[in-house]
C-alpha positions in Angstrom: 0.0 -0.1 0.1 2.8 2.4 0.9 4.5 1.7 -2.6 1.1 2.2 -4.3 0.6 5.4 -2.2 3.9 6.7 -3.2 3.1 6.2 -6.8 0.0 8.0 -6.5 1.6 10.7 -4.7 4.2 11.1 -7.6 1.4 11.1 -10.2 -0.5 13.8 -8.0 2.8 15.8 -7.8 3.2 15.8 -11.6 -0.5 16.8 -12.1 -0.1 19.6 -9.7 2.9 21.0 -11.5 1.0 20.6 -14.9 -2.2 22.2 -13.5 -2.0 25.8 -14.4 -1.4 24.9 -18.0 -4.3 22.3 -18.1 -6.5 24.9 -16.2 -5.8 27.6 -18.8 -7.2 25.4 -21.6 -10.3 24.1 -19.7 -13.4 24.9 -21.7 -15.1 28.0 -20.5 -18.9 27.5 -20.3 -22.0 29.0 -18.7 -24.4 27.0 -16.6 -27.9 26.4 -17.9 -29.4 27.9 -14.8 -27.7 31.2 -15.7 -29.0 31.1 -19.2 -32.4 30.8 -18.1 -32.0 33.7 -15.6 -30.3 35.7 -18.3 -33.2 35.3 -20.7 -35.6 36.5 -18.0 -33.4 39.6 -17.3 -33.3 40.4 -21.0 -37.1 40.6 -21.1 -37.3 42.6 -17.9 -34.8 45.0 -19.4 -36.7 45.4 -22.6 -39.6 46.5 -20.6 -37.9 48.9 -18.4 -37.3 52.6 -19.3 -34.4 52.9 -16.5 -31.4 53.5 -19.1 -33.7 56.4 -20.7 -34.5 57.9 -17.3 -30.8 57.9 -16.3 -29.6 59.3 -19.5 -32.3 62.1 -19.2 -31.1 62.8 -15.6 -27.5 63.4 -16.7 -28.2 65.3 -19.7 -30.9 67.7 -18.2 -29.6 68.1 -14.7 -25.9 68.5 -15.8 -25.7 69.3 -19.4 -22.4 69.7 -21.1 -19.5 68.2 -19.4 -16.2 69.3 -21.0 -13.3 67.8 -19.1 -12.0 70.2 -16.3 -15.1 72.4 -16.5 -17.7 73.1 -13.7 -20.1 70.9 -15.7 -17.5 68.0 -15.6 -17.3 68.4 -11.5 -21.1 68.3 -11.3 -21.2 65.2 -13.5 -18.9 63.4 -11.1 -21.1 64.3 -8.2 -24.2 63.2 -10.2 -22.6 60.0 -11.1 -21.8 59.1 -7.3 -25.3 60.0 -6.2 -26.9 58.1 -9.1 -25.0 55.0 -8.4 -26.0 55.1 -4.8 -29.7 55.8 -5.8 -29.7 52.8 -8.1 -28.8 50.4 -5.2 -25.1 49.8 -6.1 -23.0 48.1 -3.4 -20.0 50.1 -3.6 -19.3 53.6 -5.2 -16.0 55.3 -5.4 -13.9 57.7 -7.5 -10.3 57.6 -8.7 -8.5 60.7 -9.7 -7.6 61.6 -13.3 -5.4 64.7 -14.1 -4.8 66.1 -17.5 -4.1 69.4 -19.3 -7.2 71.8 -19.2 -8.4 73.4 -22.5 -11.2 76.0 -22.7 -13.3 77.5 -25.4 -14.6 81.0 -24.8 -15.6 82.5 -28.2 -15.3 81.9 -32.0 -16.4 83.5 -35.1 -15.3 83.7 -38.8 -16.3 85.5 -42.0 -15.4 85.7 -45.8 -14.1 89.2 -46.6 -14.5 91.3 -49.8 -17.0 91.3 -52.5 -18.8 88.1 -51.2 -18.6 89.0 -47.6 -20.6 86.6 -45.1 -20.2 84.9 -41.8 -19.0 81.3 -41.7 -20.3 78.9 -38.9 -17.3 77.2 -37.4 -15.9 75.9 -34.1 -12.4 75.7 -32.5 -10.7 72.3 -32.5 -10.0 71.0 -29.1 -6.3 72.0 -28.4 -6.2 74.9 -30.9 -4.6 78.2 -29.7 -6.6 81.3 -29.7 -5.8 84.2 -32.2 -7.1 86.1 -35.1 -5.8 85.3 -38.7 -6.9 87.0 -41.9 -5.5 85.6 -45.0 -6.3 84.1 -48.4 -7.7 80.4 -48.2 -6.1 77.6 -50.2 -8.4 74.4 -50.7 -7.2 70.8 -50.5 -9.6 67.8 -51.4 -8.1 65.8 -48.8 -5.1 65.2 -46.3 -3.0 63.6 -49.0 -3.3 66.7 -51.2 -2.1 68.9 -48.2 0.9 66.6 -47.6 1.8 66.9 -51.3 1.8 70.6 -51.2 5.7 72.1 -51.5 7.2 73.2 -48.3 6.5 76.9 -47.8 3.7 77.0 -50.4 1.1 78.2 -47.8 3.2 80.9 -46.1 0.9 83.5 -44.8 -2.1 81.6 -45.8 -5.0 79.5 -44.3 -5.1 75.8 -45.4 -8.4 74.5 -45.8 -9.1 70.6 -46.1 -12.5 69.8 -47.6 -12.7 66.1 -47.2 -16.1 64.7 -47.2 -16.6 62.0 -44.6 -18.7 58.8 -45.7 -21.8 57.5 -43.8 -21.5 53.9 -42.6 -23.4 51.8 -40.0 -20.2 50.8 -38.3 -18.7 54.3 -38.4 -15.8 53.3 -40.6 -15.9 56.5 -42.5 -14.9 58.4 -39.3 -11.1 57.3 -39.4 -10.2 59.3 -42.4 -12.1 62.2 -41.2 -10.7 62.3 -37.9 -7.2 61.8 -39.1 -7.8 65.2 -41.0 -8.6 66.7 -37.7 -5.7 65.2 -35.9 -2.9 65.4 -38.6 -3.7 68.2 -40.9 -3.1 71.1 -38.7 0.5 70.1 -38.3 1.0 69.3 -41.9 -0.4 72.8 -42.8 2.4 74.4 -40.4 5.0 72.5 -42.2 3.8 74.1 -45.5 4.0 77.6 -43.9 0.2 78.1 -43.0 -0.9 80.6 -40.3 -4.4 79.1 -39.8 -6.2 75.9 -40.6 -9.9 75.2 -41.6 -11.4 71.8 -42.4 -14.8 70.4 -43.3 -16.2 68.9 -40.1 -15.8 65.2 -39.6 -19.5 64.6 -39.9 -22.2 63.1 -42.2 -25.0 65.8 -41.5 -26.1 68.6 -43.7 -26.9 71.1 -40.8 -25.0 74.4 -40.0 -23.7 72.9 -36.9 -19.8 72.4 -36.9 -18.2 69.4 -35.3 -15.5 69.7 -32.7 -13.0 67.4 -31.5 -9.4 67.1 -30.3 -6.4 68.0 -32.6 -2.7 67.5 -31.8 0.4 69.6 -32.8 3.7 67.6 -33.6 6.6 68.5 -31.4 8.6 71.5 -32.2 5.9 73.2 -34.4 4.2 76.4 -33.2 0.4 75.7 -33.0 -1.8 77.8 -35.3 -5.7 78.6 -34.8 -7.4 75.7 -36.1 -11.2 75.0 -36.6 -13.9 73.1 -38.3 -16.6 74.5 -40.6 -20.0 73.2 -40.7 -20.6 70.9 -43.8 -23.0 73.5 -45.5 -20.4 76.5 -44.7 -17.5 74.2 -46.1 -19.4 73.6 -49.3 -20.3 77.4 -49.5 -16.6 78.2 -49.1 -15.7 75.7 -51.8 -18.2 77.3 -54.1 -16.8 80.8 -53.5 -13.3 79.6 -54.1 -14.4 78.3 -57.6 -15.3 82.0 -58.3 -11.9 83.1 -57.3 -9.4 83.8 -54.4 -11.1 84.3 -51.1 -10.0 86.1 -47.9 -11.2 84.8 -44.6 -10.9 86.3 -41.1 -11.0 83.7 -38.2 -11.0 84.7 -34.7 -10.8 82.0 -31.8 -10.8 82.8 -28.2 -9.6 79.4 -26.6 -6.6 77.6 -25.3 -4.9 75.6 -22.6 -5.2 77.0 -19.1 -2.9 74.6 -16.9 -4.1 71.3 -15.6 -7.4 69.8 -13.9 -8.3 66.8 -11.9 -11.6 64.9 -12.7 -12.5 61.4 -11.6 -13.4 57.9 -12.8 -16.6 57.3 -11.0 -17.1 53.6 -10.4 -20.0 51.5 -9.0 -20.2 47.7 -8.3 -22.6 45.0 -7.8 -20.8 42.8 -5.6 -20.3 39.1 -6.7 -21.7 36.3 -4.7 -18.8 33.8 -5.0 -15.9 35.5 -6.6 -16.2 39.0 -5.7 -12.6 40.1 -6.5 -13.2 38.9 -10.2 -14.7 41.6 -12.2 -16.8 42.0 -15.3 -16.5 45.6 -16.4 -18.9 47.8 -18.4 -19.3 51.5 -18.9 -19.0 54.7 -20.9 -17.3 58.0 -20.6 -18.7 60.8 -18.4 -17.4 63.8 -20.1 -18.7 65.4 -23.3 -17.8 68.2 -25.5 -19.2 71.7 -24.6 -21.5 72.5 -27.7 -24.3 70.0 -26.9 -25.4 68.2 -23.8 -23.6 64.9 -24.7 -26.5 62.6 -25.1 -25.4 60.3 -27.7 -21.6 60.9 -26.9 -21.7 59.5 -24.3 -24.6 60.1 -21.9 -26.3 57.2 -23.3 -23.5 54.9 -22.7 -23.2 56.0 -19.2 -27.2 55.7 -18.8 -27.3 52.4 -20.5 -24.7 50.5 -18.5 -25.5 52.2 -15.2 -29.1 50.8 -15.7 -27.8 47.3 -16.8 -25.8 47.0 -13.7 -28.6 48.1 -11.6 -30.9 45.6 -13.2 -28.5 42.9 -12.4 -28.4 44.0 -8.8 -32.2 43.7 -8.5 -31.9 39.9 -9.3 -32.9 37.7 -6.3 -29.1 36.5 -6.2 -26.1 38.4 -7.4 -23.9 36.6 -10.1 -20.7 34.9 -9.0 -18.4 37.7 -9.9 -18.6 41.5 -9.5 -20.3 43.6 -12.1 -18.2 46.9 -12.2 -19.6 50.0 -14.1 -17.3 52.7 -14.8 -18.0 56.3 -16.1 -14.7 57.4 -17.3 -13.1 60.7 -17.2 -11.9 62.9 -20.2 -12.2 60.4 -23.0 -12.6 63.2 -25.6 -9.2 64.7 -25.1 -7.0 61.8 -25.1 -8.6 58.7 -23.3 -7.2 60.0 -19.8 -9.7 58.1 -17.8 -9.1 54.8 -19.5 -5.4 55.3 -19.2 -5.6 56.0 -15.6 -7.8 52.9 -15.0 -5.3 50.6 -16.9 -2.6 51.9 -14.7 -4.4 51.9 -11.4 -5.7 48.3 -11.9 -2.7 46.8 -13.8 -1.9 44.3 -11.0 -5.6 43.0 -11.2 -5.7 42.5 -15.0 -6.1 38.8 -14.6 -9.1 39.5 -12.2 -10.8 41.3 -15.0 -12.9 38.6 -16.6 -14.1 40.6 -19.5 -14.9 44.2 -20.5 -17.2 46.1 -22.9 -17.7 50.0 -23.4 -20.6 51.6 -25.0 -19.3 54.9 -26.8 -21.1 55.0 -30.2 -24.5 56.6 -29.5 -27.7 55.1 -28.7 -28.6 53.1 -31.9 -29.7 49.5 -31.7 -27.0 46.9 -31.1 -26.6 44.6 -34.2 -23.6 42.5 -33.8 -21.7 40.9 -30.9 -17.9 39.7 -31.0 -15.1 39.3 -28.4 -11.4 38.4 -28.0 -12.5 35.1 -26.3 -9.7 32.4 -26.9 -10.5 29.0 -28.3 -11.2 27.6 -24.9 -13.8 30.2 -24.2 -15.6 30.0 -27.6 -18.4 27.8 -26.1 -19.4 30.5 -23.5 -19.0 33.2 -26.1 -21.5 31.3 -28.4 -23.9 31.0 -25.4 -23.7 34.7 -24.8 -24.4 35.3 -28.3 -27.4 32.9 -28.3 -29.2 34.9 -25.4 -28.5 38.0 -27.4 -29.8 36.8 -30.6 -33.7 37.4 -29.7 -32.7 41.2 -29.6 -31.6 41.0 -33.4 -27.9 40.7 -32.4 -25.7 38.7 -34.7 -22.7 36.6 -33.7 -19.6 37.9 -35.7 -16.6 36.2 -34.2 -13.3 37.9 -35.1 -14.6 41.3 -35.9 -14.3 44.5 -34.2 -12.1 45.7 -31.3 -12.4 47.0 -27.7 -14.1 50.4 -26.9 -12.0 53.5 -26.6 -11.5 53.9 -22.7 -10.9 49.9 -22.3 -8.5 50.1 -25.2 -5.4 50.9 -23.1 -6.2 48.1 -20.8 -6.9 45.6 -23.6 -3.6 46.5 -25.0 -2.1 45.2 -21.9 -4.1 42.0 -22.3 -7.5 42.6 -20.9 -10.1 40.4 -22.6 -12.8 42.5 -24.5 -16.2 42.3 -26.0 -17.8 44.5 -28.6 -21.6 45.2 -28.7 -21.7 46.9 -32.1 -24.4 49.6 -32.3 -26.0 51.0 -35.6 -24.1 54.3 -36.1 -25.7 55.2 -39.3 -26.7 58.7 -37.9 -24.2 58.9 -35.1 -21.9 61.4 -37.1 -24.9 63.6 -38.0 -24.7 64.6 -34.2 -21.3 63.8 -33.0 -19.4 66.7 -31.2 -22.1 69.2 -32.4 -24.7 71.5 -30.7 -27.3 68.8 -32.2 -26.1 66.1 -29.5 -29.1 66.4 -27.3 -31.4 64.2 -25.5 -34.3 64.4 -27.9 -32.2 62.5 -30.4 -32.5 59.3 -28.3 -34.9 56.5 -29.2 -36.2 55.0 -25.7 -36.7 51.6 -27.4 -33.4 51.3 -29.0 -31.8 52.4 -25.7 -33.8 49.7 -23.9 -32.5 47.1 -26.4 -29.1 48.2 -25.3 -29.6 48.0 -21.8 -31.0 44.4 -22.3 -27.8 43.6 -24.3 -25.4 44.9 -21.7 -27.4 43.4 -18.8 -27.3 39.8 -20.5 -23.7 40.1 -21.4 -22.3 41.4 -18.0 -24.4 38.7 -16.1 -23.5 35.8 -18.3 -19.7 36.7 -18.3 -20.0 37.1 -14.5 -21.5 33.6 -14.1 -19.2 31.8 -16.6 -17.2 28.7 -15.2 -13.8 29.6 -16.6 -12.1 32.8 -17.9 -12.2 34.7 -21.2 -8.3 35.0 -21.5 -7.4 38.2 -19.6 -3.6 37.9 -19.1 -0.7 40.3 -19.1 0.9 40.5 -22.4 4.7 39.6 -22.5 6.9 42.7 -23.1 8.5 42.5 -26.5 12.2 42.4 -26.3 14.8 43.5 -29.0 18.2 41.8 -29.5 
C-alpha cells in the first residue's frame, strides 16, 4: 500500500505541476441555470425605461460636461449619487489629471465682394488668435501633404474632405485623421491658420469639434472646423476666385485639471474579487449636452448593472460599471484606470464599453480564446432574440478599455448602428431628444445579458498580461 501510495503521490505531484497549463485550456462554459436567468433579465430590461431615465437625468441636470469644467465636476457628483440611488453595493472615485483646454468665443467671415459669416468651431487643443488671409483648398489630407514646403506661407489651409456615412462608423477614421494630423502638416507648409470640413455626415449648419494635436517642435496655429454647409459654401466661393477669410478664436490651454473615474459595483456572490467591467465616458464636448456621446453609454450601462443588482441573487463575479473621465481629449480616464488596476488585470474577466451613441446593437464579438468559444456562443445565443448577430473575429475594444486591452484585458464588442451617429457627434445637436427609448432599452438588455453571463461563466475569457517585446 505504501508503494502504491507513493506512486499515486508522484502522479498527483506531476499533475499539480501541470495544473496551471491544463486549467488555462479548460473549456469555459456558462451553466444552464444562468442562461435561463439571463433570458428573464433580457425581457425585464426590454420592458424597463431605466436607461432612458438615467440618461435624461444626466443630460438635463448636468448638461455639457467638458473635461475640467464646472459641468464636469457636477457630473462626477451626479454619477456618485446616481450609483447610490440605483442600489449599487460600492461606489468610489479615482482621480484623473490632465491638461485643461477652454473654449470662450469663436467666429469667422469671408471678406471682400462676397462678405458673409461662416459657422465654425475651434478644434480642441487649438490656440486662440485672429488670422486674416487667403484660403487655399485641398480635397483631402494627401493633397495637403503633397503641397511644397513653404507654399502656404501667410495663408489659411482648408481641407475639404467629405466623410462617408457607414453603419459601423468606418468613415470616421479618415475624417478624424484630417482633424488630428492636418493642422501640423499645414504648419510645415507655412500656413498661419487651418480650416477643415467637419468630420461629420450631416447637412446642418452645426460644426463638429474634436481634439487635435500638434507635432513637437511646431508652433500651433488657430485651427477650426466649418459646418458641412459652410465648407461647401466656401468651396463654391473659391471656384469663383481667391477668397480672404478672417478667423478669430478665443480658446486655449489653461493649466491642468483633475476629474475622476466614477465606479459602481454590484458585488459578486462567490468570486467578488473577479470583475466584469462595462461602462461609458462621463465627459462630453461643450457644444451640446452630450446625449449620444456619451450620456447614453453611461445611462445604459448604469441601468444594466442596476437591473442585475435587482436579481434575487447576485452573479458569481462582481459587475463593475465605470463612468470614465476625459475620454474626449485623449482617453485620460481609460489610461488612468489601466494603470491603477494593472496588477488586477487577470481578475478582470471581460470588459465592454458603450461609446457609439444610442442606436440598436446589431452584432456581438469578443476576444475570447479558443477554450472560451463555447461561452462566447452561449452569450451570443441569449443576445440573438434582440436582433444581435454573432460575428466572431470582428471589431475591437471600446476607446476607454483599449489601453487596458493593449495590456491583455479580454474585451467584447456590442456593435451599435451608427448610421446617424456622425450627424450629431461633437455638435450642438447632440441632445437628449435624439435618443430612441426603445433602442436604448435594447442596449440595456444586451449589456445586462452580457455582463450577467460573463460574471456567471465557469472559466475565464483570456485576460492575461501580454509579454513585453524584447529586441536583440
